[in-house]
N, C-alpha and C positions, 0 to 999 in steps of 0.2 A: 321368796318374800311372801308371807302371809296376806289373805286378803285383809286382814286386820291392819297389819303395817302399811299396807299400801293405802287405806284410807286413812290412816293416820298421818303420814305422809301427804296425802292431798289435803288434809284439815290444815294441818301447819303450815303449808306451801299458800294458801287461800287465805289465813290468818296473818301469815306476814304481808303478803299484796295487801288487805286491809289496812292493817297498821301503819304500812307506806304512805297509802293514798290519805288517810287522816293526819298523818303526821305532816304529810305535804302541804294539807289545808291549815293547818296551824300552821306551818313556817308561813304560809302564804300572807296569812291574818297577822303574823307576829312582824313579818317583812312590812307591811302595808302600814300599819301602826307608828313602825320607826322609821318611815318614810316621810309619813305626815310631821312626826317630831321634827325631824331633820330640816324639811321643807319649812316648819313654823319659823325656823332660825335663819336659815340662809337661801330660802327662796324656792323655787320650783327646780325639780333636775327632770331630765328625760329616763326614759327607760334605760339607756345606754352608761348615763351618769351612773344609774342607779345601779347597775351591775357592778360599776367600778368601783361604786361607794361599798358594796356588800363584800366587796373581794377584799378591800386594802383600807378603808375607813374603820377607825377604832369604834365609833358608835354602834356599827353592824357586826361587830367580830364577835359578841356574844352569841348569835346565832348560828355560829359556825358548828356549834357543839351538835345543835338540832341537824343542820345539814349532815354532816356526819353519820350521823345517826341513821339518816333516811340511806346514804351510801352504804352504809354496814349490811343494814335490809337488802338492799339491792346485790350485793355480792354474794348474801347467804340464797337469795333466789336464783342466781346463774351459778351457782357452785356446780360443779359437774360431780360432787359428792354430794350423798344427802346429807341434810342439816342435822345434828343431834340436839335431841330434845332439850339436853343440857346446855346447849348453844343458844336456843331459842330461850330457854329460861333465863339465862344469864342476861339477854337483851331487854328482856322484858323488865327484869329486875333494876336494870340502868336505865330503861324509860320511865319507869314509875318515879325513882330517886330524881331524874334530870326533872321532871315534868313537875316537880313539887315546889311550886311558888313559895316565895320566903320573904317577908318585908325585911327582915335582918338576914337574909342568908348570903351566902357567896355570891358572886356578880350574876352568874345565870339564874338563879333563882330570885335574885331581888329584882332585876330587868323583868323576869318576867312576871312578877308580882306586880310592878308597875306596868306591865302591859295589860293585867287585869282591870286596873283602874283606869285606864283611857280607853278602853276597847271592849264592850260587850261581846263583838265577834269572835273576840281570843277567849272568853270566856266558856263561848259554845261550843268552839271548836277542841278546846282542851276537854270539856264533857266528853265529847265525843270519842275522842282516843281514850281518856278516863276509862269510859263506860267497855271499849273494849279490851284494855289492859285488865280491869277487873275481872272480865268474863274468863280470862285463862287463869284464873285461880287452882 
């Protein structure tokens, strides 16, 4: 392995870790705003109840796509074989597409757009992820 290849893999690994951390922060912001919306209608829930809701309740189901993206990154980071540049580029492309809010888009895009309208913290977390995704063009 050349030193250039090694540096590229180290950079790729660090990039994936950074992306994972920013996505987790975004997920947390989205979860918090969805929890607030849920509690406004149904009353306060404990953290244990929230976990159950996130797993099973329809209102939180849209967040699963973001959770699955984080899991995919975790699997890449823990893989025995080096991750191909193509796999990383495909993941980045998927993340860019997924994280495109739309007032009239599909279920995720529309709910993501609505979260933007409710919580400035979501906008800031999105900006951090978007900046990282744009840096790898």
